[in-house]
mmCIF file of the N, C-alpha and C atoms, coordinates in Angstrom:
data_MODEL
# 
_entry.id   MODEL 
# 
loop_
_atom_site.group_PDB 
_atom_site.id 
_atom_site.type_symbol 
_atom_site.label_atom_id 
_atom_site.label_alt_id 
_atom_site.label_comp_id 
_atom_site.label_asym_id 
_atom_site.label_entity_id 
_atom_site.label_seq_id 
_atom_site.pdbx_PDB_ins_code 
_atom_site.Cartn_x 
_atom_site.Cartn_y 
_atom_site.Cartn_z 
_atom_site.occupancy 
_atom_site.B_iso_or_equiv 
_atom_site.pdbx_formal_charge 
_atom_site.auth_seq_id 
_atom_site.auth_comp_id 
_atom_site.auth_asym_id 
_atom_site.auth_atom_id 
_atom_site.pdbx_PDB_model_num 
ATOM 1   N N  . UNK A 1 1  ? 104.402 -165.079 33.675 1.00 0.00 ? 1  UNK A N  1 
ATOM 2   C CA . UNK A 1 1  ? 103.532 -166.017 34.360 1.00 0.00 ? 1  UNK A CA 1 
ATOM 3   C C  . UNK A 1 1  ? 103.369 -167.321 33.586 1.00 0.00 ? 1  UNK A C  1 
ATOM 4   N N  . UNK A 1 2  ? 103.478 -167.234 32.263 1.00 0.00 ? 2  UNK A N  1 
ATOM 5   C CA . UNK A 1 2  ? 103.315 -168.433 31.445 1.00 0.00 ? 2  UNK A CA 1 
ATOM 6   C C  . UNK A 1 2  ? 104.368 -169.482 31.787 1.00 0.00 ? 2  UNK A C  1 
ATOM 7   N N  . UNK A 1 3  ? 105.613 -169.059 32.008 1.00 0.00 ? 3  UNK A N  1 
ATOM 8   C CA . UNK A 1 3  ? 106.699 -169.981 32.343 1.00 0.00 ? 3  UNK A CA 1 
ATOM 9   C C  . UNK A 1 3  ? 106.473 -170.639 33.698 1.00 0.00 ? 3  UNK A C  1 
ATOM 10  N N  . UNK A 1 4  ? 105.956 -169.872 34.667 1.00 0.00 ? 4  UNK A N  1 
ATOM 11  C CA . UNK A 1 4  ? 105.696 -170.418 35.997 1.00 0.00 ? 4  UNK A CA 1 
ATOM 12  C C  . UNK A 1 4  ? 104.633 -171.513 35.925 1.00 0.00 ? 4  UNK A C  1 
ATOM 13  N N  . UNK A 1 5  ? 103.627 -171.313 35.097 1.00 0.00 ? 5  UNK A N  1 
ATOM 14  C CA . UNK A 1 5  ? 102.589 -172.328 34.924 1.00 0.00 ? 5  UNK A CA 1 
ATOM 15  C C  . UNK A 1 5  ? 103.135 -173.605 34.334 1.00 0.00 ? 5  UNK A C  1 
ATOM 16  N N  . UNK A 1 6  ? 104.038 -173.468 33.361 1.00 0.00 ? 6  UNK A N  1 
ATOM 17  C CA . UNK A 1 6  ? 104.644 -174.648 32.740 1.00 0.00 ? 6  UNK A CA 1 
ATOM 18  C C  . UNK A 1 6  ? 105.479 -175.423 33.754 1.00 0.00 ? 6  UNK A C  1 
ATOM 19  N N  . UNK A 1 7  ? 106.236 -174.699 34.565 1.00 0.00 ? 7  UNK A N  1 
ATOM 20  C CA . UNK A 1 7  ? 107.070 -175.351 35.579 1.00 0.00 ? 7  UNK A CA 1 
ATOM 21  C C  . UNK A 1 7  ? 106.199 -176.066 36.606 1.00 0.00 ? 7  UNK A C  1 
ATOM 22  N N  . UNK A 1 8  ? 105.118 -175.455 37.035 1.00 0.00 ? 8  UNK A N  1 
ATOM 23  C CA . UNK A 1 8  ? 104.234 -176.080 38.013 1.00 0.00 ? 8  UNK A CA 1 
ATOM 24  C C  . UNK A 1 8  ? 103.569 -177.339 37.459 1.00 0.00 ? 8  UNK A C  1 
ATOM 25  N N  . UNK A 1 9  ? 103.174 -177.311 36.198 1.00 0.00 ? 9  UNK A N  1 
ATOM 26  C CA . UNK A 1 9  ? 102.573 -178.494 35.574 1.00 0.00 ? 9  UNK A CA 1 
ATOM 27  C C  . UNK A 1 9  ? 103.592 -179.623 35.477 1.00 0.00 ? 9  UNK A C  1 
ATOM 28  N N  . UNK A 1 10 ? 104.804 -179.316 35.052 1.00 0.00 ? 10 UNK A N  1 
ATOM 29  C CA . UNK A 1 10 ? 105.854 -180.342 34.930 1.00 0.00 ? 10 UNK A CA 1 
ATOM 30  C C  . UNK A 1 10 ? 106.179 -180.933 36.299 1.00 0.00 ? 10 UNK A C  1 
ATOM 31  N N  . UNK A 1 11 ? 106.316 -180.084 37.312 1.00 0.00 ? 11 UNK A N  1 
ATOM 32  C CA . UNK A 1 11 ? 106.616 -180.595 38.650 1.00 0.00 ? 11 UNK A CA 1 
ATOM 33  C C  . UNK A 1 11 ? 105.460 -181.443 39.185 1.00 0.00 ? 11 UNK A C  1 
ATOM 34  N N  . UNK A 1 12 ? 104.233 -181.046 38.903 1.00 0.00 ? 12 UNK A N  1 
ATOM 35  C CA . UNK A 1 12 ? 103.078 -181.833 39.330 1.00 0.00 ? 12 UNK A CA 1 
ATOM 36  C C  . UNK A 1 12 ? 103.048 -183.207 38.689 1.00 0.00 ? 12 UNK A C  1 
ATOM 37  N N  . UNK A 1 13 ? 103.350 -183.256 37.411 1.00 0.00 ? 13 UNK A N  1 
ATOM 38  C CA . UNK A 1 13 ? 103.396 -184.544 36.710 1.00 0.00 ? 13 UNK A CA 1 
ATOM 39  C C  . UNK A 1 13 ? 104.506 -185.417 37.272 1.00 0.00 ? 13 UNK A C  1 
ATOM 40  N N  . UNK A 1 14 ? 105.682 -184.834 37.524 1.00 0.00 ? 14 UNK A N  1 
ATOM 41  C CA . UNK A 1 14 ? 106.790 -185.602 38.090 1.00 0.00 ? 14 UNK A CA 1 
ATOM 42  C C  . UNK A 1 14 ? 106.452 -186.138 39.477 1.00 0.00 ? 14 UNK A C  1 
ATOM 43  N N  . UNK A 1 15 ? 105.827 -185.317 40.293 1.00 0.00 ? 15 UNK A N  1 
ATOM 44  C CA . UNK A 1 15 ? 105.439 -185.764 41.631 1.00 0.00 ? 15 UNK A CA 1 
ATOM 45  C C  . UNK A 1 15 ? 104.427 -186.899 41.540 1.00 0.00 ? 15 UNK A C  1 
ATOM 46  N N  . UNK A 1 16 ? 103.470 -186.797 40.613 1.00 0.00 ? 16 UNK A N  1 
ATOM 47  C CA . UNK A 1 16 ? 102.479 -187.856 40.442 1.00 0.00 ? 16 UNK A CA 1 
ATOM 48  C C  . UNK A 1 16 ? 103.122 -189.154 39.971 1.00 0.00 ? 16 UNK A C  1 
ATOM 49  N N  . UNK A 1 17 ? 104.077 -189.056 39.044 1.00 0.00 ? 17 UNK A N  1 
ATOM 50  C CA . UNK A 1 17 ? 104.763 -190.259 38.539 1.00 0.00 ? 17 UNK A CA 1 
ATOM 51  C C  . UNK A 1 17 ? 105.578 -190.917 39.651 1.00 0.00 ? 17 UNK A C  1 
ATOM 52  N N  . UNK A 1 18 ? 106.343 -190.121 40.383 1.00 0.00 ? 18 UNK A N  1 
ATOM 53  C CA . UNK A 1 18 ? 107.154 -190.673 41.479 1.00 0.00 ? 18 UNK A CA 1 
ATOM 54  C C  . UNK A 1 18 ? 106.249 -191.272 42.551 1.00 0.00 ? 18 UNK A C  1 
ATOM 55  N N  . UNK A 1 19 ? 105.160 -190.596 42.869 1.00 0.00 ? 19 UNK A N  1 
ATOM 56  C CA . UNK A 1 19 ? 104.217 -191.131 43.849 1.00 0.00 ? 19 UNK A CA 1 
ATOM 57  C C  . UNK A 1 19 ? 103.612 -192.448 43.397 1.00 0.00 ? 19 UNK A C  1 
ATOM 58  N N  . UNK A 1 20 ? 103.258 -192.532 42.121 1.00 0.00 ? 20 UNK A N  1 
ATOM 59  C CA . UNK A 1 20 ? 102.714 -193.783 41.587 1.00 0.00 ? 20 UNK A CA 1 
ATOM 60  C C  . UNK A 1 20 ? 103.728 -194.913 41.633 1.00 0.00 ? 20 UNK A C  1 
ATOM 61  N N  . UNK A 1 21 ? 104.970 -194.613 41.309 1.00 0.00 ? 21 UNK A N  1 
ATOM 62  C CA . UNK A 1 21 ? 106.011 -195.646 41.370 1.00 0.00 ? 21 UNK A CA 1 
ATOM 63  C C  . UNK A 1 21 ? 106.243 -196.121 42.797 1.00 0.00 ? 21 UNK A C  1 
ATOM 64  N N  . UNK A 1 22 ? 106.283 -195.179 43.739 1.00 0.00 ? 22 UNK A N  1 
ATOM 65  C CA . UNK A 1 22 ? 106.474 -195.568 45.135 1.00 0.00 ? 22 UNK A CA 1 
ATOM 66  C C  . UNK A 1 22 ? 105.274 -196.347 45.670 1.00 0.00 ? 22 UNK A C  1 
ATOM 67  N N  . UNK A 1 23 ? 104.086 -195.972 45.236 1.00 0.00 ? 23 UNK A N  1 
ATOM 68  C CA . UNK A 1 23 ? 102.881 -196.673 45.662 1.00 0.00 ? 23 UNK A CA 1 
ATOM 69  C C  . UNK A 1 23 ? 102.870 -198.102 45.118 1.00 0.00 ? 23 UNK A C  1 
ATOM 70  N N  . UNK A 1 24 ? 103.395 -198.276 43.909 1.00 0.00 ? 24 UNK A N  1 
ATOM 71  C CA . UNK A 1 24 ? 103.449 -199.598 43.291 1.00 0.00 ? 24 UNK A CA 1 
ATOM 72  C C  . UNK A 1 24 ? 104.551 -200.472 43.891 1.00 0.00 ? 24 UNK A C  1 
ATOM 73  N N  . UNK A 1 25 ? 105.452 -199.878 44.661 1.00 0.00 ? 25 UNK A N  1 
ATOM 74  C CA . UNK A 1 25 ? 106.494 -200.664 45.307 1.00 0.00 ? 25 UNK A CA 1 
ATOM 75  C C  . UNK A 1 25 ? 107.825 -200.641 44.582 1.00 0.00 ? 25 UNK A C  1 
ATOM 76  N N  . UNK A 1 26 ? 107.946 -199.860 43.526 1.00 0.00 ? 26 UNK A N  1 
ATOM 77  C CA . UNK A 1 26 ? 109.215 -199.774 42.803 1.00 0.00 ? 26 UNK A CA 1 
ATOM 78  C C  . UNK A 1 26 ? 110.237 -199.070 43.687 1.00 0.00 ? 26 UNK A C  1 
ATOM 79  N N  . UNK A 1 27 ? 111.389 -199.648 43.838 1.00 0.00 ? 27 UNK A N  1 
ATOM 80  C CA . UNK A 1 27 ? 112.440 -199.053 44.643 1.00 0.00 ? 27 UNK A CA 1 
ATOM 81  C C  . UNK A 1 27 ? 112.363 -199.404 46.120 1.00 0.00 ? 27 UNK A C  1 
ATOM 82  N N  . UNK A 1 28 ? 111.430 -200.255 46.481 1.00 0.00 ? 28 UNK A N  1 
ATOM 83  C CA . UNK A 1 28 ? 111.260 -200.613 47.891 1.00 0.00 ? 28 UNK A CA 1 
ATOM 84  C C  . UNK A 1 28 ? 112.514 -201.256 48.476 1.00 0.00 ? 28 UNK A C  1 
ATOM 85  N N  . UNK A 1 29 ? 113.184 -202.071 47.710 1.00 0.00 ? 29 UNK A N  1 
ATOM 86  C CA . UNK A 1 29 ? 114.365 -202.740 48.222 1.00 0.00 ? 29 UNK A CA 1 
ATOM 87  C C  . UNK A 1 29 ? 115.652 -201.956 48.027 1.00 0.00 ? 29 UNK A C  1 
ATOM 88  N N  . UNK A 1 30 ? 115.595 -200.862 47.260 1.00 0.00 ? 30 UNK A N  1 
ATOM 89  C CA . UNK A 1 30 ? 116.815 -200.136 46.930 1.00 0.00 ? 30 UNK A CA 1 
ATOM 90  C C  . UNK A 1 30 ? 117.075 -198.981 47.891 1.00 0.00 ? 30 UNK A C  1 
ATOM 91  N N  . UNK A 1 31 ? 116.142 -198.073 48.006 1.00 0.00 ? 31 UNK A N  1 
ATOM 92  C CA . UNK A 1 31 ? 116.364 -196.892 48.838 1.00 0.00 ? 31 UNK A CA 1 
ATOM 93  C C  . UNK A 1 31 ? 116.442 -197.273 50.308 1.00 0.00 ? 31 UNK A C  1 
ATOM 94  N N  . UNK A 1 32 ? 117.446 -196.762 50.966 1.00 0.00 ? 32 UNK A N  1 
ATOM 95  C CA . UNK A 1 32 ? 117.642 -197.061 52.378 1.00 0.00 ? 32 UNK A CA 1 
ATOM 96  C C  . UNK A 1 32 ? 118.528 -198.263 52.637 1.00 0.00 ? 32 UNK A C  1 
ATOM 97  N N  . UNK A 1 33 ? 118.900 -198.950 51.586 1.00 0.00 ? 33 UNK A N  1 
ATOM 98  C CA . UNK A 1 33 ? 119.754 -200.136 51.735 1.00 0.00 ? 33 UNK A CA 1 
ATOM 99  C C  . UNK A 1 33 ? 120.983 -200.075 50.821 1.00 0.00 ? 33 UNK A C  1 
ATOM 100 N N  . UNK A 1 34 ? 121.393 -198.876 50.477 1.00 0.00 ? 34 UNK A N  1 
ATOM 101 C CA . UNK A 1 34 ? 122.556 -198.722 49.608 1.00 0.00 ? 34 UNK A CA 1 
ATOM 102 C C  . UNK A 1 34 ? 123.849 -198.917 50.397 1.00 0.00 ? 34 UNK A C  1 
ATOM 103 N N  . UNK A 1 35 ? 124.921 -199.328 49.720 1.00 0.00 ? 35 UNK A N  1 
ATOM 104 C CA . UNK A 1 35 ? 126.212 -199.377 50.411 1.00 0.00 ? 35 UNK A CA 1 
ATOM 105 C C  . UNK A 1 35 ? 126.589 -197.965 50.863 1.00 0.00 ? 35 UNK A C  1 
ATOM 106 N N  . UNK A 1 36 ? 126.942 -197.816 52.096 1.00 0.00 ? 36 UNK A N  1 
ATOM 107 C CA . UNK A 1 36 ? 127.258 -196.509 52.642 1.00 0.00 ? 36 UNK A CA 1 
ATOM 108 C C  . UNK A 1 36 ? 126.192 -195.992 53.594 1.00 0.00 ? 36 UNK A C  1 
ATOM 109 N N  . UNK A 1 37 ? 125.018 -196.618 53.595 1.00 0.00 ? 37 UNK A N  1 
ATOM 110 C CA . UNK A 1 37 ? 123.998 -196.285 54.585 1.00 0.00 ? 37 UNK A CA 1 
ATOM 111 C C  . UNK A 1 37 ? 124.422 -196.880 55.918 1.00 0.00 ? 37 UNK A C  1 
ATOM 112 N N  . UNK A 1 38 ? 124.352 -196.087 56.960 1.00 0.00 ? 38 UNK A N  1 
ATOM 113 C CA . UNK A 1 38 ? 124.857 -196.488 58.273 1.00 0.00 ? 38 UNK A CA 1 
ATOM 114 C C  . UNK A 1 38 ? 123.743 -197.147 59.064 1.00 0.00 ? 38 UNK A C  1 
ATOM 115 N N  . UNK A 1 39 ? 123.992 -198.381 59.514 1.00 0.00 ? 39 UNK A N  1 
ATOM 116 C CA . UNK A 1 39 ? 123.048 -199.112 60.348 1.00 0.00 ? 39 UNK A CA 1 
ATOM 117 C C  . UNK A 1 39 ? 123.795 -199.663 61.557 1.00 0.00 ? 39 UNK A C  1 
ATOM 118 N N  . UNK A 1 40 ? 123.223 -199.447 62.729 1.00 0.00 ? 40 UNK A N  1 
ATOM 119 C CA . UNK A 1 40 ? 123.832 -199.939 63.961 1.00 0.00 ? 40 UNK A CA 1 
ATOM 120 C C  . UNK A 1 40 ? 122.729 -200.505 64.835 1.00 0.00 ? 40 UNK A C  1 
ATOM 121 N N  . UNK A 1 41 ? 122.912 -201.723 65.292 1.00 0.00 ? 41 UNK A N  1 
ATOM 122 C CA . UNK A 1 41 ? 121.925 -202.349 66.173 1.00 0.00 ? 41 UNK A CA 1 
ATOM 123 C C  . UNK A 1 41 ? 122.661 -203.155 67.231 1.00 0.00 ? 41 UNK A C  1 
ATOM 124 N N  . UNK A 1 42 ? 122.330 -202.887 68.477 1.00 0.00 ? 42 UNK A N  1 
ATOM 125 C CA . UNK A 1 42 ? 122.889 -203.646 69.589 1.00 0.00 ? 42 UNK A CA 1 
ATOM 126 C C  . UNK A 1 42 ? 121.873 -203.607 70.725 1.00 0.00 ? 42 UNK A C  1 
ATOM 127 N N  . UNK A 1 43 ? 121.394 -204.769 71.098 1.00 0.00 ? 43 UNK A N  1 
ATOM 128 C CA . UNK A 1 43 ? 120.421 -204.835 72.180 1.00 0.00 ? 43 UNK A CA 1 
ATOM 129 C C  . UNK A 1 43 ? 119.146 -204.080 71.828 1.00 0.00 ? 43 UNK A C  1 
ATOM 130 N N  . UNK A 1 44 ? 118.783 -203.122 72.670 1.00 0.00 ? 44 UNK A N  1 
ATOM 131 C CA . UNK A 1 44 ? 117.583 -202.321 72.461 1.00 0.00 ? 44 UNK A CA 1 
ATOM 132 C C  . UNK A 1 44 ? 117.815 -201.104 71.587 1.00 0.00 ? 44 UNK A C  1 
ATOM 133 N N  . UNK A 1 45 ? 119.036 -200.831 71.215 1.00 0.00 ? 45 UNK A N  1 
ATOM 134 C CA . UNK A 1 45 ? 119.383 -199.618 70.494 1.00 0.00 ? 45 UNK A CA 1 
ATOM 135 C C  . UNK A 1 45 ? 119.504 -199.916 69.001 1.00 0.00 ? 45 UNK A C  1 
ATOM 136 N N  . UNK A 1 46 ? 118.780 -199.146 68.194 1.00 0.00 ? 46 UNK A N  1 
ATOM 137 C CA . UNK A 1 46 ? 118.894 -199.242 66.743 1.00 0.00 ? 46 UNK A CA 1 
ATOM 138 C C  . UNK A 1 46 ? 119.092 -197.844 66.194 1.00 0.00 ? 46 UNK A C  1 
ATOM 139 N N  . UNK A 1 47 ? 120.096 -197.690 65.343 1.00 0.00 ? 47 UNK A N  1 
ATOM 140 C CA . UNK A 1 47 ? 120.384 -196.404 64.721 1.00 0.00 ? 47 UNK A CA 1 
ATOM 141 C C  . UNK A 1 47 ? 120.526 -196.624 63.223 1.00 0.00 ? 47 UNK A C  1 
ATOM 142 N N  . UNK A 1 48 ? 119.871 -195.791 62.458 1.00 0.00 ? 48 UNK A N  1 
ATOM 143 C CA . UNK A 1 48 ? 119.925 -195.902 61.009 1.00 0.00 ? 48 UNK A CA 1 
ATOM 144 C C  . UNK A 1 48 ? 120.055 -194.511 60.419 1.00 0.00 ? 48 UNK A C  1 
ATOM 145 N N  . UNK A 1 49 ? 121.078 -194.294 59.591 1.00 0.00 ? 49 UNK A N  1 
ATOM 146 C CA . UNK A 1 49 ? 121.254 -193.028 58.891 1.00 0.00 ? 49 UNK A CA 1 
ATOM 147 C C  . UNK A 1 49 ? 121.549 -193.330 57.429 1.00 0.00 ? 49 UNK A C  1 
ATOM 148 N N  . UNK A 1 50 ? 120.605 -193.038 56.532 1.00 0.00 ? 50 UNK A N  1 
ATOM 149 C CA . UNK A 1 50 ? 120.773 -193.362 55.103 1.00 0.00 ? 50 UNK A CA 1 
ATOM 150 C C  . UNK A 1 50 ? 121.655 -192.348 54.388 1.00 0.00 ? 50 UNK A C  1 
ATOM 151 N N  . UNK A 1 51 ? 122.940 -192.363 54.654 1.00 0.00 ? 51 UNK A N  1 
ATOM 152 C CA . UNK A 1 51 ? 123.869 -191.374 54.112 1.00 0.00 ? 51 UNK A CA 1 
ATOM 153 C C  . UNK A 1 51 ? 123.916 -191.400 52.583 1.00 0.00 ? 51 UNK A C  1 
ATOM 154 N N  . UNK A 1 52 ? 124.166 -192.540 51.995 1.00 0.00 ? 52 UNK A N  1 
ATOM 155 C CA . UNK A 1 52 ? 124.269 -192.635 50.533 1.00 0.00 ? 52 UNK A CA 1 
ATOM 156 C C  . UNK A 1 52 ? 122.926 -192.375 49.856 1.00 0.00 ? 52 UNK A C  1 
ATOM 157 N N  . UNK A 1 53 ? 121.843 -192.781 50.488 1.00 0.00 ? 53 UNK A N  1 
ATOM 158 C CA . UNK A 1 53 ? 120.523 -192.496 49.942 1.00 0.00 ? 53 UNK A CA 1 
ATOM 159 C C  . UNK A 1 53 ? 120.281 -190.990 49.896 1.00 0.00 ? 53 UNK A C  1 
ATOM 160 N N  . UNK A 1 54 ? 120.676 -190.279 50.945 1.00 0.00 ? 54 UNK A N  1 
ATOM 161 C CA . UNK A 1 54 ? 120.531 -188.817 50.975 1.00 0.00 ? 54 UNK A CA 1 
ATOM 162 C C  . UNK A 1 54 ? 121.384 -188.163 49.901 1.00 0.00 ? 54 UNK A C  1 
ATOM 163 N N  . UNK A 1 55 ? 122.598 -188.644 49.713 1.00 0.00 ? 55 UNK A N  1 
ATOM 164 C CA . UNK A 1 55 ? 123.480 -188.082 48.685 1.00 0.00 ? 55 UNK A CA 1 
ATOM 165 C C  . UNK A 1 55 ? 122.910 -188.338 47.293 1.00 0.00 ? 55 UNK A C  1 
ATOM 166 N N  . UNK A 1 56 ? 122.427 -189.542 47.052 1.00 0.00 ? 56 UNK A N  1 
ATOM 167 C CA . UNK A 1 56 ? 121.854 -189.883 45.754 1.00 0.00 ? 56 UNK A CA 1 
ATOM 168 C C  . UNK A 1 56 ? 120.615 -189.035 45.464 1.00 0.00 ? 56 UNK A C  1 
ATOM 169 N N  . UNK A 1 57 ? 119.720 -188.895 46.435 1.00 0.00 ? 57 UNK A N  1 
ATOM 170 C CA . UNK A 1 57 ? 118.534 -188.074 46.239 1.00 0.00 ? 57 UNK A CA 1 
ATOM 171 C C  . UNK A 1 57 ? 118.893 -186.613 46.015 1.00 0.00 ? 57 UNK A C  1 
ATOM 172 N N  . UNK A 1 58 ? 119.904 -186.134 46.708 1.00 0.00 ? 58 UNK A N  1 
ATOM 173 C CA . UNK A 1 58 ? 120.351 -184.762 46.529 1.00 0.00 ? 58 UNK A CA 1 
ATOM 174 C C  . UNK A 1 58 ? 120.873 -184.541 45.112 1.00 0.00 ? 58 UNK A C  1 
ATOM 175 N N  . UNK A 1 59 ? 121.649 -185.477 44.595 1.00 0.00 ? 59 UNK A N  1 
ATOM 176 C CA . UNK A 1 59 ? 122.163 -185.361 43.232 1.00 0.00 ? 59 UNK A CA 1 
ATOM 177 C C  . UNK A 1 59 ? 121.043 -185.382 42.202 1.00 0.00 ? 59 UNK A C  1 
ATOM 178 N N  . UNK A 1 60 ? 120.085 -186.282 42.375 1.00 0.00 ? 60 UNK A N  1 
ATOM 179 C CA . UNK A 1 60 ? 118.975 -186.388 41.428 1.00 0.00 ? 60 UNK A CA 1 
ATOM 180 C C  . UNK A 1 60 ? 118.125 -185.119 41.457 1.00 0.00 ? 60 UNK A C  1 
ATOM 181 N N  . UNK A 1 61 ? 117.805 -184.623 42.641 1.00 0.00 ? 61 UNK A N  1 
ATOM 182 C CA . UNK A 1 61 ? 117.002 -183.403 42.736 1.00 0.00 ? 61 UNK A CA 1 
ATOM 183 C C  . UNK A 1 61 ? 117.757 -182.191 42.211 1.00 0.00 ? 61 UNK A C  1 
ATOM 184 N N  . UNK A 1 62 ? 119.049 -182.116 42.466 1.00 0.00 ? 62 UNK A N  1 
ATOM 185 C CA . UNK A 1 62 ? 119.844 -181.003 41.936 1.00 0.00 ? 62 UNK A CA 1 
ATOM 186 C C  . UNK A 1 62 ? 119.863 -181.025 40.411 1.00 0.00 ? 62 UNK A C  1 
ATOM 187 N N  . UNK A 1 63 ? 120.028 -182.186 39.822 1.00 0.00 ? 63 UNK A N  1 
ATOM 188 C CA . UNK A 1 63 ? 120.017 -182.314 38.371 1.00 0.00 ? 63 UNK A CA 1 
ATOM 189 C C  . UNK A 1 63 ? 118.645 -181.939 37.815 1.00 0.00 ? 63 UNK A C  1 
ATOM 190 N N  . UNK A 1 64 ? 117.596 -182.401 38.455 1.00 0.00 ? 64 UNK A N  1 
ATOM 191 C CA . UNK A 1 64 ? 116.242 -182.096 38.010 1.00 0.00 ? 64 UNK A CA 1 
ATOM 192 C C  . UNK A 1 64 ? 115.965 -180.593 38.064 1.00 0.00 ? 64 UNK A C  1 
ATOM 193 N N  . UNK A 1 65 ? 116.323 -179.949 39.147 1.00 0.00 ? 65 UNK A N  1 
ATOM 194 C CA . UNK A 1 65 ? 116.104 -178.511 39.271 1.00 0.00 ? 65 UNK A CA 1 
ATOM 195 C C  . UNK A 1 65 ? 116.977 -177.729 38.288 1.00 0.00 ? 65 UNK A C  1 
ATOM 196 N N  . UNK A 1 66 ? 118.174 -178.203 38.030 1.00 0.00 ? 66 UNK A N  1 
ATOM 197 C CA . UNK A 1 66 ? 119.034 -177.548 37.047 1.00 0.00 ? 66 UNK A CA 1 
ATOM 198 C C  . UNK A 1 66 ? 118.412 -177.647 35.655 1.00 0.00 ? 66 UNK A C  1 
ATOM 199 N N  . UNK A 1 67 ? 117.867 -178.825 35.320 1.00 0.00 ? 67 UNK A N  1 
ATOM 200 C CA . UNK A 1 67 ? 117.218 -178.981 34.021 1.00 0.00 ? 67 UNK A CA 1 
ATOM 201 C C  . UNK A 1 67 ? 115.973 -178.117 33.903 1.00 0.00 ? 67 UNK A C  1 
ATOM 202 N N  . UNK A 1 68 ? 115.191 -178.014 34.974 1.00 0.00 ? 68 UNK A N  1 
ATOM 203 C CA . UNK A 1 68 ? 113.994 -177.176 34.954 1.00 0.00 ? 68 UNK A CA 1 
ATOM 204 C C  . UNK A 1 68 ? 114.355 -175.702 34.805 1.00 0.00 ? 68 UNK A C  1 
ATOM 205 N N  . UNK A 1 69 ? 115.457 -175.292 35.366 1.00 0.00 ? 69 UNK A N  1 
ATOM 206 C CA . UNK A 1 69 ? 115.868 -173.903 35.276 1.00 0.00 ? 69 UNK A CA 1 
ATOM 207 C C  . UNK A 1 69 ? 116.314 -173.543 33.856 1.00 0.00 ? 69 UNK A C  1 
ATOM 208 N N  . UNK A 1 70 ? 116.800 -174.532 33.107 1.00 0.00 ? 70 UNK A N  1 
ATOM 209 C CA . UNK A 1 70 ? 117.248 -174.293 31.734 1.00 0.00 ? 70 UNK A CA 1 
ATOM 210 C C  . UNK A 1 70 ? 116.063 -174.007 30.802 1.00 0.00 ? 70 UNK A C  1 
ATOM 211 N N  . UNK A 1 71 ? 114.872 -174.520 31.122 1.00 0.00 ? 71 UNK A N  1 
ATOM 212 C CA . UNK A 1 71 ? 113.708 -174.352 30.228 1.00 0.00 ? 71 UNK A CA 1 
ATOM 213 C C  . UNK A 1 71 ? 112.925 -173.170 30.643 1.00 0.00 ? 71 UNK A C  1 
# 
């Protein structure tokens, strides 16, 4: 149980830090506007699929979870 508590505290701190950064506006111009994000607009139709943003977030979260599993 001691290890589970440590993991929960670390994840809570990380969530708070990321939330604070997003609240402050850090990354506002970066996420969702990466090369490879699909945007289509014609007339009344707008389609947006952040493909590269999803891949980047997946890589970062996978690395983070892998590091947490090592400890």
